[in-house]
N, CA, C and O atoms as a CHARMM CRD file, in Angstrom:
* protein
*
  356
    1    1 MET  N     12.71500   5.79500 -31.33300 PROA 1      0.00000
    2    1 MET  CA    13.38700   5.93200 -30.07400 PROA 1      0.00000
    3    1 MET  C     12.60200   5.15000 -29.02400 PROA 1      0.00000
    4    1 MET  O     11.38000   5.26100 -28.92900 PROA 1      0.00000
    5    2 ARG  N     13.33400   4.35600 -28.23700 PROA 2      0.00000
    6    2 ARG  CA    12.70300   3.63400 -27.13100 PROA 2      0.00000
    7    2 ARG  C     13.48900   3.88700 -25.85000 PROA 2      0.00000
    8    2 ARG  O     14.70300   4.09000 -25.86400 PROA 2      0.00000
    9    3 LYS  N     12.74800   3.86800 -24.73900 PROA 3      0.00000
   10    3 LYS  CA    13.33400   4.05800 -23.41700 PROA 3      0.00000
   11    3 LYS  C     12.59900   3.15400 -22.43200 PROA 3      0.00000
   12    3 LYS  O     11.41700   2.86400 -22.61600 PROA 3      0.00000
   13    4 ILE  N     13.29600   2.71000 -21.38900 PROA 4      0.00000
   14    4 ILE  CA    12.66700   1.92800 -20.32800 PROA 4      0.00000
   15    4 ILE  C     12.95600   2.57200 -18.97500 PROA 4      0.00000
   16    4 ILE  O     13.91300   3.33000 -18.81900 PROA 4      0.00000
   17    5 ALA  N     12.10300   2.24900 -18.00100 PROA 5      0.00000
   18    5 ALA  CA    12.29300   2.73800 -16.63100 PROA 5      0.00000
   19    5 ALA  C     11.55600   1.81100 -15.67400 PROA 5      0.00000
   20    5 ALA  O     10.56200   1.18000 -16.03600 PROA 5      0.00000
   21    6 THR  N     12.05600   1.74300 -14.46300 PROA 6      0.00000
   22    6 THR  CA    11.42700   0.95900 -13.40700 PROA 6      0.00000
   23    6 THR  C     10.44800   1.84900 -12.65200 PROA 6      0.00000
   24    6 THR  O     10.77200   2.98200 -12.29700 PROA 6      0.00000
   25    7 VAL  N      9.25900   1.33100 -12.41300 PROA 7      0.00000
   26    7 VAL  CA     8.23100   2.06000 -11.66700 PROA 7      0.00000
   27    7 VAL  C      8.71800   2.25800 -10.23400 PROA 7      0.00000
   28    7 VAL  O      9.21500   1.32300  -9.60700 PROA 7      0.00000
   29    8 GLN  N      8.57500   3.46900  -9.72500 PROA 8      0.00000
   30    8 GLN  CA     9.08600   3.81300  -8.39800 PROA 8      0.00000
   31    8 GLN  C      8.03300   3.75500  -7.29000 PROA 8      0.00000
   32    8 GLN  O      8.37200   3.80300  -6.10800 PROA 8      0.00000
   33    9 LEU  N      6.76900   3.65400  -7.66800 PROA 9      0.00000
   34    9 LEU  CA     5.69700   3.63700  -6.67300 PROA 9      0.00000
   35    9 LEU  C      5.17300   2.21300  -6.50700 PROA 9      0.00000
   36    9 LEU  O      4.90900   1.53900  -7.50300 PROA 9      0.00000
   37   10 PRO  N      5.01600   1.74500  -5.27500 PROA 10     0.00000
   38   10 PRO  CA     4.52600   0.37600  -5.06000 PROA 10     0.00000
   39   10 PRO  C      3.03100   0.24900  -5.34800 PROA 10     0.00000
   40   10 PRO  O      2.30200   1.24000  -5.38400 PROA 10     0.00000
   41   11 ASP  N      2.59800  -0.98600  -5.55000 PROA 11     0.00000
   42   11 ASP  CA     1.17400  -1.32900  -5.66800 PROA 11     0.00000
   43   11 ASP  C      0.47600  -0.70900  -6.87000 PROA 11     0.00000
   44   11 ASP  O     -0.71700  -0.41100  -6.80800 PROA 11     0.00000
   45   12 LEU  N      1.20500  -0.51300  -7.96300 PROA 12     0.00000
   46   12 LEU  CA     0.57500  -0.03600  -9.18400 PROA 12     0.00000
   47   12 LEU  C      0.41600  -1.21100 -10.14700 PROA 12     0.00000
   48   12 LEU  O      0.83000  -2.32700  -9.83200 PROA 12     0.00000
   49   13 ASP  N     -0.17300  -0.97300 -11.30800 PROA 13     0.00000
   50   13 ASP  CA    -0.45200  -2.05100 -12.25100 PROA 13     0.00000
   51   13 ASP  C      0.72900  -2.40300 -13.15200 PROA 13     0.00000
   52   13 ASP  O      0.55600  -3.12600 -14.13300 PROA 13     0.00000
   53   14 ALA  N      1.92400  -1.90600 -12.83800 PROA 14     0.00000
   54   14 ALA  CA     3.11600  -2.21700 -13.61900 PROA 14     0.00000
   55   14 ALA  C      4.35400  -2.03300 -12.75200 PROA 14     0.00000
   56   14 ALA  O      4.35000  -1.23600 -11.81400 PROA 14     0.00000
   57   15 VAL  N      5.42000  -2.77700 -13.07000 PROA 15     0.00000
   58   15 VAL  CA     6.69700  -2.60900 -12.37500 PROA 15     0.00000
   59   15 VAL  C      7.75000  -1.98400 -13.28600 PROA 15     0.00000
   60   15 VAL  O      8.80700  -1.54600 -12.83000 PROA 15     0.00000
   61   16 ARG  N      7.43600  -1.95100 -14.60400 PROA 16     0.00000
   62   16 ARG  CA     8.36000  -1.38100 -15.57600 PROA 16     0.00000
   63   16 ARG  C      7.54900  -0.77700 -16.71300 PROA 16     0.00000
   64   16 ARG  O      6.49400  -1.29300 -17.07900 PROA 16     0.00000
   65   17 LEU  N      8.05400   0.32600 -17.27000 PROA 17     0.00000
   66   17 LEU  CA     7.41100   0.96700 -18.41000 PROA 17     0.00000
   67   17 LEU  C      8.41700   1.11300 -19.55200 PROA 17     0.00000
   68   17 LEU  O      9.62400   1.21100 -19.33100 PROA 17     0.00000
   69   18 MET  N      7.89100   1.12400 -20.77200 PROA 18     0.00000
   70   18 MET  CA     8.70100   1.40700 -21.94500 PROA 18     0.00000
   71   18 MET  C      8.00100   2.48900 -22.75600 PROA 18     0.00000
   72   18 MET  O      6.78500   2.44700 -22.94400 PROA 18     0.00000
   73   19 ILE  N      8.77600   3.45600 -23.23200 PROA 19     0.00000
   74   19 ILE  CA     8.28400   4.45900 -24.17300 PROA 19     0.00000
   75   19 ILE  C      8.79000   4.07200 -25.55400 PROA 19     0.00000
   76   19 ILE  O      9.96500   3.75400 -25.73400 PROA 19     0.00000
   77   20 TYR  N      7.88900   4.10500 -26.52200 PROA 20     0.00000
   78   20 TYR  CA     8.26800   3.88000 -27.92800 PROA 20     0.00000
   79   20 TYR  C      7.73200   5.04500 -28.74600 PROA 20     0.00000
   80   20 TYR  O      6.52600   5.16200 -28.96700 PROA 20     0.00000
   81   21 ASP  N      8.64500   5.90500 -29.19300 PROA 21     0.00000
   82   21 ASP  CA     8.29600   7.05900 -30.01600 PROA 21     0.00000
   83   21 ASP  C      8.45200   6.65000 -31.47600 PROA 21     0.00000
   84   21 ASP  O      9.57000   6.46500 -31.95600 PROA 21     0.00000
   85   22 THR  N      7.33000   6.50900 -32.18100 PROA 22     0.00000
   86   22 THR  CA     7.36100   6.05900 -33.57200 PROA 22     0.00000
   87   22 THR  C      7.86700   7.12900 -34.52100 PROA 22     0.00000
   88   22 THR  O      8.19900   6.82800 -35.66700 PROA 22     0.00000
   89   23 GLU  N      7.93100   8.36000 -34.06900 PROA 23     0.00000
   90   23 GLU  CA     8.36500   9.53500 -34.82300 PROA 23     0.00000
   91   23 GLU  C      7.37400   9.94200 -35.91600 PROA 23     0.00000
   92   23 GLU  O      7.39700  11.09300 -36.35200 PROA 23     0.00000
   93   24 LYS  N      6.51100   9.03900 -36.36800 PROA 24     0.00000
   94   24 LYS  CA     5.52600   9.37500 -37.40100 PROA 24     0.00000
   95   24 LYS  C      4.09500   9.16700 -36.92600 PROA 24     0.00000
   96   24 LYS  O      3.18400   9.86200 -37.37300 PROA 24     0.00000
   97   25 HSD  N      3.89300   8.21500 -36.02300 PROA 25     0.00000
   98   25 HSD  CA     2.54300   7.81400 -35.65200 PROA 25     0.00000
   99   25 HSD  C      2.27300   7.93900 -34.15100 PROA 25     0.00000
  100   25 HSD  O      1.43800   7.20500 -33.62100 PROA 25     0.00000
  101   26 GLY  N      2.94500   8.83300 -33.46900 PROA 26     0.00000
  102   26 GLY  CA     2.71000   9.03900 -32.05100 PROA 26     0.00000
  103   26 GLY  C      3.64100   8.23600 -31.15900 PROA 26     0.00000
  104   26 GLY  O      4.60500   7.62100 -31.61500 PROA 26     0.00000
  105   27 VAL  N      3.31800   8.26300 -29.86900 PROA 27     0.00000
  106   27 VAL  CA     4.16900   7.66600 -28.84100 PROA 27     0.00000
  107   27 VAL  C      3.34100   6.67300 -28.03800 PROA 27     0.00000
  108   27 VAL  O      2.21100   6.96300 -27.64700 PROA 27     0.00000
  109   28 TYR  N      3.91200   5.50400 -27.79900 PROA 28     0.00000
  110   28 TYR  CA     3.25600   4.47500 -26.98900 PROA 28     0.00000
  111   28 TYR  C      4.00800   4.30600 -25.68200 PROA 28     0.00000
  112   28 TYR  O      5.23500   4.40100 -25.64500 PROA 28     0.00000
  113   29 VAL  N      3.27000   4.05400 -24.60900 PROA 29     0.00000
  114   29 VAL  CA     3.85300   3.63000 -23.34300 PROA 29     0.00000
  115   29 VAL  C      3.32900   2.23200 -23.08800 PROA 29     0.00000
  116   29 VAL  O      2.12000   2.00300 -23.06100 PROA 29     0.00000
  117   30 PHE  N      4.25500   1.29400 -22.89900 PROA 30     0.00000
  118   30 PHE  CA     3.91500  -0.09500 -22.60700 PROA 30     0.00000
  119   30 PHE  C      4.13700  -0.35900 -21.12700 PROA 30     0.00000
  120   30 PHE  O      5.13100   0.09800 -20.56300 PROA 30     0.00000
  121   31 GLY  N      3.22600  -1.08900 -20.48600 PROA 31     0.00000
  122   31 GLY  CA     3.34600  -1.44700 -19.07500 PROA 31     0.00000
  123   31 GLY  C      3.59600  -2.94000 -18.91400 PROA 31     0.00000
  124   31 GLY  O      3.03000  -3.75900 -19.63800 PROA 31     0.00000
  125   32 TYR  N      4.45300  -3.28200 -17.95500 PROA 32     0.00000
  126   32 TYR  CA     4.86400  -4.67100 -17.72700 PROA 32     0.00000
  127   32 TYR  C      4.67100  -5.07500 -16.27300 PROA 32     0.00000
  128   32 TYR  O      4.82800  -4.26000 -15.36400 PROA 32     0.00000
  129   33 LYS  N      4.33000  -6.33500 -16.06400 PROA 33     0.00000
  130   33 LYS  CA     4.18000  -6.89300 -14.71000 PROA 33     0.00000
  131   33 LYS  C      5.48500  -7.48600 -14.19600 PROA 33     0.00000
  132   33 LYS  O      5.55400  -7.91100 -13.04300 PROA 33     0.00000
  133   34 THR  N      6.52400  -7.52300 -15.03200 PROA 34     0.00000
  134   34 THR  CA     7.80500  -8.10900 -14.66100 PROA 34     0.00000
  135   34 THR  C      8.94700  -7.20000 -15.09900 PROA 34     0.00000
  136   34 THR  O      8.81300  -6.44900 -16.06500 PROA 34     0.00000
  137   35 LYS  N     10.05800  -7.26900 -14.39600 PROA 35     0.00000
  138   35 LYS  CA    11.23500  -6.49300 -14.79000 PROA 35     0.00000
  139   35 LYS  C     12.00900  -7.19100 -15.90300 PROA 35     0.00000
  140   35 LYS  O     12.84700  -6.57300 -16.56000 PROA 35     0.00000
  141   36 GLU  N     11.72900  -8.48700 -16.11800 PROA 36     0.00000
  142   36 GLU  CA    12.36600  -9.22200 -17.19500 PROA 36     0.00000
  143   36 GLU  C     11.69200  -8.86900 -18.52300 PROA 36     0.00000
  144   36 GLU  O     10.55300  -8.40300 -18.54900 PROA 36     0.00000
  145   37 ASP  N     12.40100  -9.09400 -19.60300 PROA 37     0.00000
  146   37 ASP  CA    11.84700  -8.83000 -20.92600 PROA 37     0.00000
  147   37 ASP  C     10.67700  -9.77300 -21.18800 PROA 37     0.00000
  148   37 ASP  O     10.82400 -10.99200 -21.09500 PROA 37     0.00000
  149   38 ALA  N      9.52600  -9.21300 -21.51300 PROA 38     0.00000
  150   38 ALA  CA     8.30400  -9.98000 -21.76300 PROA 38     0.00000
  151   38 ALA  C      7.34900  -9.11000 -22.56300 PROA 38     0.00000
  152   38 ALA  O      7.58900  -7.91700 -22.74800 PROA 38     0.00000
  153   39 ASP  N      6.25700  -9.71600 -23.04000 PROA 39     0.00000
  154   39 ASP  CA     5.22000  -8.93000 -23.69500 PROA 39     0.00000
  155   39 ASP  C      4.60500  -7.98100 -22.67200 PROA 39     0.00000
  156   39 ASP  O      4.49900  -8.31000 -21.49100 PROA 39     0.00000
  157   40 CYS  N      4.20100  -6.80100 -23.13700 PROA 40     0.00000
  158   40 CYS  CA     3.53300  -5.86000 -22.23700 PROA 40     0.00000
  159   40 CYS  C      2.14900  -6.39600 -21.86700 PROA 40     0.00000
  160   40 CYS  O      1.59500  -7.24400 -22.56600 PROA 40     0.00000
  161   41 VAL  N      1.60000  -5.89100 -20.76300 PROA 41     0.00000
  162   41 VAL  CA     0.24400  -6.28300 -20.35700 PROA 41     0.00000
  163   41 VAL  C     -0.76900  -5.18600 -20.68900 PROA 41     0.00000
  164   41 VAL  O     -1.97400  -5.43900 -20.69000 PROA 41     0.00000
  165   42 TRP  N     -0.29500  -3.98400 -20.96800 PROA 42     0.00000
  166   42 TRP  CA    -1.15900  -2.89200 -21.41700 PROA 42     0.00000
  167   42 TRP  C     -0.31900  -1.86200 -22.15400 PROA 42     0.00000
  168   42 TRP  O      0.90900  -1.85600 -22.06800 PROA 42     0.00000
  169   43 ASP  N     -1.01500  -0.98500 -22.88700 PROA 43     0.00000
  170   43 ASP  CA    -0.32600   0.12700 -23.54200 PROA 43     0.00000
  171   43 ASP  C     -1.25100   1.34100 -23.59100 PROA 43     0.00000
  172   43 ASP  O     -2.47400   1.22400 -23.50800 PROA 43     0.00000
  173   44 CYS  N     -0.62900   2.50500 -23.72900 PROA 44     0.00000
  174   44 CYS  CA    -1.33800   3.78100 -23.86100 PROA 44     0.00000
  175   44 CYS  C     -0.72500   4.52400 -25.03700 PROA 44     0.00000
  176   44 CYS  O      0.45400   4.35500 -25.34900 PROA 44     0.00000
  177   45 PHE  N     -1.53900   5.35000 -25.68600 PROA 45     0.00000
  178   45 PHE  CA    -1.06900   6.13300 -26.82600 PROA 45     0.00000
  179   45 PHE  C     -1.05100   7.61900 -26.46800 PROA 45     0.00000
  180   45 PHE  O     -1.95600   8.12000 -25.80000 PROA 45     0.00000
  181   46 PHE  N     -0.00800   8.31400 -26.92100 PROA 46     0.00000
  182   46 PHE  CA     0.12300   9.75100 -26.71900 PROA 46     0.00000
  183   46 PHE  C      0.51600  10.40700 -28.03600 PROA 46     0.00000
  184   46 PHE  O      1.18200   9.79500 -28.87100 PROA 46     0.00000
  185   47 ILE  N      0.10500  11.63000 -28.21000 PROA 47     0.00000
  186   47 ILE  CA     0.43100  12.36700 -29.42900 PROA 47     0.00000
  187   47 ILE  C      1.90600  12.74700 -29.46000 PROA 47     0.00000
  188   47 ILE  O      2.52500  12.77200 -30.52400 PROA 47     0.00000
  189   48 ASP  N      2.47400  13.04700 -28.27500 PROA 48     0.00000
  190   48 ASP  CA     3.86500  13.47800 -28.23900 PROA 48     0.00000
  191   48 ASP  C      4.60300  12.88900 -27.03800 PROA 48     0.00000
  192   48 ASP  O      3.99800  12.31100 -26.13600 PROA 48     0.00000
  193   49 LEU  N      5.90600  13.05000 -27.05300 PROA 49     0.00000
  194   49 LEU  CA     6.77200  12.50600 -26.01300 PROA 49     0.00000
  195   49 LEU  C      6.50600  13.14800 -24.65800 PROA 49     0.00000
  196   49 LEU  O      6.60600  12.47300 -23.63400 PROA 49     0.00000
  197   50 ASP  N      6.16900  14.43300 -24.62700 PROA 50     0.00000
  198   50 ASP  CA     5.88300  15.09500 -23.35400 PROA 50     0.00000
  199   50 ASP  C      4.71100  14.43600 -22.63300 PROA 50     0.00000
  200   50 ASP  O      4.74200  14.28200 -21.41200 PROA 50     0.00000
  201   51 GLY  N      3.68000  14.04700 -23.37900 PROA 51     0.00000
  202   51 GLY  CA     2.54500  13.35000 -22.77300 PROA 51     0.00000
  203   51 GLY  C      2.96500  12.02700 -22.16000 PROA 51     0.00000
  204   51 GLY  O      2.49200  11.66400 -21.08400 PROA 51     0.00000
  205   52 ALA  N      3.84900  11.30500 -22.83300 PROA 52     0.00000
  206   52 ALA  CA     4.34400  10.02800 -22.30400 PROA 52     0.00000
  207   52 ALA  C      5.17200  10.24800 -21.03500 PROA 52     0.00000
  208   52 ALA  O      5.04900   9.49300 -20.07100 PROA 52     0.00000
  209   53 TYR  N      6.01400  11.28100 -21.04000 PROA 53     0.00000
  210   53 TYR  CA     6.80600  11.58800 -19.84000 PROA 53     0.00000
  211   53 TYR  C      5.90100  11.97100 -18.66100 PROA 53     0.00000
  212   53 TYR  O      6.13900  11.54200 -17.53200 PROA 53     0.00000
  213   54 ARG  N      4.87600  12.76900 -18.91900 PROA 54     0.00000
  214   54 ARG  CA     3.94500  13.14300 -17.84100 PROA 54     0.00000
  215   54 ARG  C      3.23200  11.90400 -17.28800 PROA 54     0.00000
  216   54 ARG  O      3.03200  11.78600 -16.07900 PROA 54     0.00000
  217   55 PHE  N      2.85200  10.99000 -18.17600 PROA 55     0.00000
  218   55 PHE  CA     2.22800   9.74300 -17.74600 PROA 55     0.00000
  219   55 PHE  C      3.19900   8.95100 -16.86200 PROA 55     0.00000
  220   55 PHE  O      2.78900   8.41000 -15.83600 PROA 55     0.00000
  221   56 GLY  N      4.46100   8.87800 -17.24000 PROA 56     0.00000
  222   56 GLY  CA     5.47400   8.18800 -16.43700 PROA 56     0.00000
  223   56 GLY  C      5.61800   8.78200 -15.04700 PROA 56     0.00000
  224   56 GLY  O      5.90900   8.06000 -14.09300 PROA 56     0.00000
  225   57 GLU  N      5.41800  10.09000 -14.92000 PROA 57     0.00000
  226   57 GLU  CA     5.49700  10.74000 -13.60800 PROA 57     0.00000
  227   57 GLU  C      4.43000  10.20200 -12.65500 PROA 57     0.00000
  228   57 GLU  O      4.63100  10.19900 -11.44000 PROA 57     0.00000
  229   58 GLU  N      3.28100   9.74000 -13.20400 PROA 58     0.00000
  230   58 GLU  CA     2.23900   9.14000 -12.36500 PROA 58     0.00000
  231   58 GLU  C      2.70700   7.81800 -11.75500 PROA 58     0.00000
  232   58 GLU  O      2.11200   7.33200 -10.79300 PROA 58     0.00000
  233   59 TYR  N      3.76600   7.24200 -12.31000 PROA 59     0.00000
  234   59 TYR  CA     4.36000   6.01000 -11.80400 PROA 59     0.00000
  235   59 TYR  C      5.65600   6.29100 -11.04200 PROA 59     0.00000
  236   59 TYR  O      6.41100   5.37100 -10.73000 PROA 59     0.00000
  237   60 GLY  N      5.90400   7.55500 -10.74800 PROA 60     0.00000
  238   60 GLY  CA     7.07600   7.93700  -9.97200 PROA 60     0.00000
  239   60 GLY  C      8.35800   8.00000 -10.78400 PROA 60     0.00000
  240   60 GLY  O      9.45000   7.97200 -10.21600 PROA 60     0.00000
  241   61 ILE  N      8.24200   8.08700 -12.11900 PROA 61     0.00000
  242   61 ILE  CA     9.42000   8.10100 -12.98100 PROA 61     0.00000
  243   61 ILE  C      9.66700   9.52600 -13.47900 PROA 61     0.00000
  244   61 ILE  O      8.84100  10.09700 -14.19200 PROA 61     0.00000
  245   62 ASP  N     10.80300  10.08600 -13.09800 PROA 62     0.00000
  246   62 ASP  CA    11.20500  11.40600 -13.57200 PROA 62     0.00000
  247   62 ASP  C     11.66900  11.28900 -15.02100 PROA 62     0.00000
  248   62 ASP  O     12.22400  10.25900 -15.40300 PROA 62     0.00000
  249   63 ARG  N     11.45700  12.30600 -15.82000 PROA 63     0.00000
  250   63 ARG  CA    11.80500  12.21800 -17.24000 PROA 63     0.00000
  251   63 ARG  C     13.29000  11.97500 -17.48700 PROA 63     0.00000
  252   63 ARG  O     13.66100  11.56800 -18.58800 PROA 63     0.00000
  253   64 PHE  N     14.14800  12.21000 -16.50500 PROA 64     0.00000
  254   64 PHE  CA    15.58100  11.98600 -16.66800 PROA 64     0.00000
  255   64 PHE  C     16.00700  10.59200 -16.21200 PROA 64     0.00000
  256   64 PHE  O     17.18300  10.24100 -16.31400 PROA 64     0.00000
  257   65 GLU  N     15.05900   9.79200 -15.71000 PROA 65     0.00000
  258   65 GLU  CA    15.37200   8.42800 -15.25900 PROA 65     0.00000
  259   65 GLU  C     15.22000   7.38600 -16.36600 PROA 65     0.00000
  260   65 GLU  O     15.61900   6.23500 -16.18900 PROA 65     0.00000
  261   66 TRP  N     14.65700   7.77100 -17.48800 PROA 66     0.00000
  262   66 TRP  CA    14.45000   6.83200 -18.58300 PROA 66     0.00000
  263   66 TRP  C     15.79700   6.46000 -19.20200 PROA 66     0.00000
  264   66 TRP  O     16.67100   7.31200 -19.36600 PROA 66     0.00000
  265   67 ILE  N     15.95600   5.17200 -19.54400 PROA 67     0.00000
  266   67 ILE  CA    17.19500   4.65200 -20.12300 PROA 67     0.00000
  267   67 ILE  C     16.93800   4.33200 -21.59500 PROA 67     0.00000
  268   67 ILE  O     15.99200   3.61800 -21.92500 PROA 67     0.00000
  269   68 ASP  N     17.78900   4.86500 -22.47600 PROA 68     0.00000
  270   68 ASP  CA    17.66300   4.59400 -23.91500 PROA 68     0.00000
  271   68 ASP  C     17.96700   3.13000 -24.20800 PROA 68     0.00000
  272   68 ASP  O     18.90200   2.55100 -23.65600 PROA 68     0.00000
  273   69 ILE  N     17.15500   2.54100 -25.09200 PROA 69     0.00000
  274   69 ILE  CA    17.41800   1.19800 -25.60300 PROA 69     0.00000
  275   69 ILE  C     17.25300   1.25100 -27.12700 PROA 69     0.00000
  276   69 ILE  O     16.62000   2.16900 -27.64800 PROA 69     0.00000
  277   70 PRO  N     17.82000   0.26600 -27.84500 PROA 70     0.00000
  278   70 PRO  CA    17.70700   0.29600 -29.30900 PROA 70     0.00000
  279   70 PRO  C     16.25900   0.16900 -29.78500 PROA 70     0.00000
  280   70 PRO  O     15.42400  -0.44100 -29.11800 PROA 70     0.00000
  281   71 ASP  N     15.98100   0.75300 -30.94000 PROA 71     0.00000
  282   71 ASP  CA    14.67400   0.59800 -31.56900 PROA 71     0.00000
  283   71 ASP  C     14.50900  -0.85000 -32.02800 PROA 71     0.00000
  284   71 ASP  O     15.50000  -1.54600 -32.24500 PROA 71     0.00000
  285   72 PRO  N     13.27100  -1.30500 -32.17600 PROA 72     0.00000
  286   72 PRO  CA    13.06700  -2.67500 -32.66000 PROA 72     0.00000
  287   72 PRO  C     13.50200  -2.79200 -34.11600 PROA 72     0.00000
  288   72 PRO  O     13.42100  -1.83300 -34.88300 PROA 72     0.00000
  289   73 GLU  N     13.96200  -3.97400 -34.47900 PROA 73     0.00000
  290   73 GLU  CA    14.31700  -4.20600 -35.87500 PROA 73     0.00000
  291   73 GLU  C     13.04700  -4.31400 -36.70500 PROA 73     0.00000
  292   73 GLU  O     11.97200  -4.58000 -36.16900 PROA 73     0.00000
  293   74 GLU  N     13.16600  -4.11300 -37.98900 PROA 74     0.00000
  294   74 GLU  CA    12.04000  -4.21500 -38.92100 PROA 74     0.00000
  295   74 GLU  C     11.33800  -5.56300 -38.75600 PROA 74     0.00000
  296   74 GLU  O     11.98500  -6.61000 -38.77000 PROA 74     0.00000
  297   75 GLY  N     10.02000  -5.53300 -38.60000 PROA 75     0.00000
  298   75 GLY  CA     9.23400  -6.75700 -38.49400 PROA 75     0.00000
  299   75 GLY  C      9.23500  -7.40300 -37.11900 PROA 75     0.00000
  300   75 GLY  O      8.72400  -8.51200 -36.96100 PROA 75     0.00000
  301   76 CYS  N      9.80100  -6.72900 -36.11400 PROA 76     0.00000
  302   76 CYS  CA     9.86400  -7.28700 -34.76100 PROA 76     0.00000
  303   76 CYS  C      8.88700  -6.55600 -33.83700 PROA 76     0.00000
  304   76 CYS  O      8.45600  -5.43900 -34.12400 PROA 76     0.00000
  305   77 GLN  N      8.55000  -7.20800 -32.72500 PROA 77     0.00000
  306   77 GLN  CA     7.65000  -6.60400 -31.74200 PROA 77     0.00000
  307   77 GLN  C      8.25100  -5.32100 -31.19600 PROA 77     0.00000
  308   77 GLN  O      9.45600  -5.23700 -30.96000 PROA 77     0.00000
  309   78 HSD  N      7.41200  -4.33400 -30.99900 PROA 78     0.00000
  310   78 HSD  CA     7.86200  -3.04600 -30.47700 PROA 78     0.00000
  311   78 HSD  C      7.96700  -3.04600 -28.96600 PROA 78     0.00000
  312   78 HSD  O      8.70700  -2.24200 -28.39900 PROA 78     0.00000
  313   79 ASP  N      7.23100  -3.94700 -28.29300 PROA 79     0.00000
  314   79 ASP  CA     7.18400  -3.93600 -26.82800 PROA 79     0.00000
  315   79 ASP  C      8.18400  -4.88800 -26.18200 PROA 79     0.00000
  316   79 ASP  O      8.17600  -5.03200 -24.96000 PROA 79     0.00000
  317   80 ARG  N      9.03300  -5.53500 -26.95000 PROA 80     0.00000
  318   80 ARG  CA    10.05000  -6.44000 -26.42000 PROA 80     0.00000
  319   80 ARG  C     11.43000  -5.85500 -26.65300 PROA 80     0.00000
  320   80 ARG  O     11.67900  -5.24500 -27.69300 PROA 80     0.00000
  321   81 ILE  N     12.33200  -6.03500 -25.69200 PROA 81     0.00000
  322   81 ILE  CA    13.70000  -5.56000 -25.85400 PROA 81     0.00000
  323   81 ILE  C     14.45400  -6.49900 -26.79400 PROA 81     0.00000
  324   81 ILE  O     15.13200  -6.05100 -27.71900 PROA 81     0.00000
  325   82 ALA  N     14.33000  -7.80800 -26.55000 PROA 82     0.00000
  326   82 ALA  CA    14.97000  -8.80200 -27.41000 PROA 82     0.00000
  327   82 ALA  C     14.27300  -8.84600 -28.76900 PROA 82     0.00000
  328   82 ALA  O     13.11300  -8.45400 -28.89800 PROA 82     0.00000
  329   83 LYS  N     14.98100  -9.31900 -29.75600 PROA 83     0.00000
  330   83 LYS  CA    14.42300  -9.44100 -31.10900 PROA 83     0.00000
  331   83 LYS  C     13.38100 -10.56400 -31.12400 PROA 83     0.00000
  332   83 LYS  O     13.72300 -11.73400 -30.95400 PROA 83     0.00000
  333   84 VAL  N     12.11900 -10.20500 -31.32400 PROA 84     0.00000
  334   84 VAL  CA    11.02800 -11.16700 -31.44000 PROA 84     0.00000
  335   84 VAL  C     10.31300 -10.86300 -32.74600 PROA 84     0.00000
  336   84 VAL  O      9.64900  -9.83400 -32.87500 PROA 84     0.00000
  337   85 VAL  N     10.45100 -11.75600 -33.70700 PROA 85     0.00000
  338   85 VAL  CA     9.88900 -11.55800 -35.03400 PROA 85     0.00000
  339   85 VAL  C      8.37800 -11.81300 -34.98300 PROA 85     0.00000
  340   85 VAL  O      7.92400 -12.81400 -34.42800 PROA 85     0.00000
  341   86 LEU  N      7.62000 -10.89900 -35.56500 PROA 86     0.00000
  342   86 LEU  CA     6.17200 -11.04900 -35.64500 PROA 86     0.00000
  343   86 LEU  C      5.82300 -12.08600 -36.70000 PROA 86     0.00000
  344   86 LEU  O      6.42900 -12.11100 -37.77100 PROA 86     0.00000
  345   87 GLU  N      4.85000 -12.94000 -36.40500 PROA 87     0.00000
  346   87 GLU  CA     4.36500 -13.91600 -37.37200 PROA 87     0.00000
  347   87 GLU  C      3.49900 -13.22100 -38.40100 PROA 87     0.00000
  348   87 GLU  O      2.63300 -12.41700 -38.05700 PROA 87     0.00000
  349   88 ARG  N      3.73000 -13.52600 -39.63700 PROA 88     0.00000
  350   88 ARG  CA     2.89800 -12.98100 -40.71400 PROA 88     0.00000
  351   88 ARG  C      1.86000 -14.02900 -41.10500 PROA 88     0.00000
  352   88 ARG  O      2.20300 -15.18100 -41.37000 PROA 88     0.00000
  353   89 LYS  N      0.58300 -13.62200 -41.14000 PROA 89     0.00000
  354   89 LYS  CA    -0.49200 -14.56200 -41.47200 PROA 89     0.00000
  355   89 LYS  C     -1.12300 -14.21400 -42.78300 PROA 89     0.00000
  356   89 LYS  O     -2.04800 -14.89700 -43.22400 PROA 89     0.00000
């Protein structure tokens, strides 16, 4: 499950956040410097979704303001909305 929201408080280190709940390996919150789809500039890890929602509140985002977006496809970046295939080395 993934969700995005626009940061409501000015002068913070992000203008948009994304929650990615892996369902098996915890929950990530990605922070972005742009409202356009791009790689995140930072991320945080939480054990559960409630922790991620509480973190979002520090950015002025109420838990009901998050917008659902599709999960990433297999082998694609988790922090991008558009399909971006990861390079295998």
